[in-house]
C-alpha positions in Angstrom: 16.8 5.1 50.8 14.7 4.9 53.9 12.2 7.1 55.4 10.8 7.5 58.8 7.5 8.4 60.3 8.1 10.1 63.7 5.2 11.0 66.3 5.5 13.9 68.1 2.5 13.5 70.6 1.0 11.2 72.7 3.8 8.6 73.1 6.4 10.2 70.8 8.9 7.9 68.7 9.7 6.3 65.0 6.6 4.5 64.4 7.1 3.2 61.1 9.0 3.7 57.9 9.2 3.0 54.1 11.6 2.7 51.2 12.0 6.2 48.8 10.7 4.7 45.5 11.0 8.3 43.8 10.7 11.4 44.0 10.0 13.9 41.7 9.4 17.8 42.2 6.5 19.2 39.3 5.4 22.6 38.9 1.3 21.8 38.6 0.0 19.6 42.5 -3.0 19.0 40.5 -0.9 16.9 38.3 -0.3 14.5 41.1 -3.3 12.7 40.5 -2.7 12.1 36.8 1.1 10.7 37.6 -0.6 8.3 40.9 -3.9 7.9 40.8 -5.7 7.1 43.8 -1.9 6.6 45.5 -2.6 10.1 47.0 -2.9 10.7 50.5 -4.9 14.0 50.0 -8.4 14.2 47.8 -8.5 16.7 45.1 -10.3 18.7 47.6 -7.9 18.5 49.8 -5.3 19.6 48.0 -7.0 22.3 46.4 -8.0 23.8 49.6 -4.5 23.9 50.5 -3.5 25.3 47.3 -5.6 28.4 48.4 -4.9 28.4 51.8 -1.2 29.6 50.6 -2.6 32.6 49.3 -3.0 33.5 52.5 0.7 33.6 53.4 1.2 35.5 50.0 2.6 32.5 47.8 0.3 33.6 45.2 2.6 37.0 45.1 5.6 34.8 44.7 7.2 36.1 41.1 8.5 32.4 40.5 6.0 29.9 41.7 7.8 27.2 43.7 8.1 23.6 43.0 6.1 21.2 45.1 7.6 17.9 46.0 6.6 14.1 45.8 7.6 11.7 47.5 6.9 7.8 46.5 6.8 5.1 48.7 7.1 1.7 49.2 7.4 -1.1 51.4 5.7 0.7 54.0 5.7 -0.7 57.3 3.9 0.6 60.7 5.8 -0.4 63.8 3.8 -2.7 66.8 4.7 0.5 69.0 6.9 3.7 68.8 10.3 3.6 69.3 12.5 6.1 71.0 15.8 6.8 68.7 18.9 6.2 70.1 20.1 9.8 69.8 18.3 13.6 69.3 17.7 13.6 65.5 16.5 17.2 64.3 13.0 17.8 62.5 15.7 18.2 59.3 16.8 14.7 59.9 
């Protein structure tokens, strides 16, 4: 399955692609570092700050904790220049 990167500022368009190797749902976001080590695009501190910021939006009050989505990519490729989609694509795909 293909994953595309869309740039919504400056010169908008598709700016790269990758192949989805695996998708996981995990309970503890910090476990992602045990699973993937240094291949995570956030640092541990950035992830801690993000989790802490969720408390402002009421996430801590939820009775049932939501799972965290992890998408593992491979064959990542950046395009030389942004490509305009041939048709409108919604944010959700």
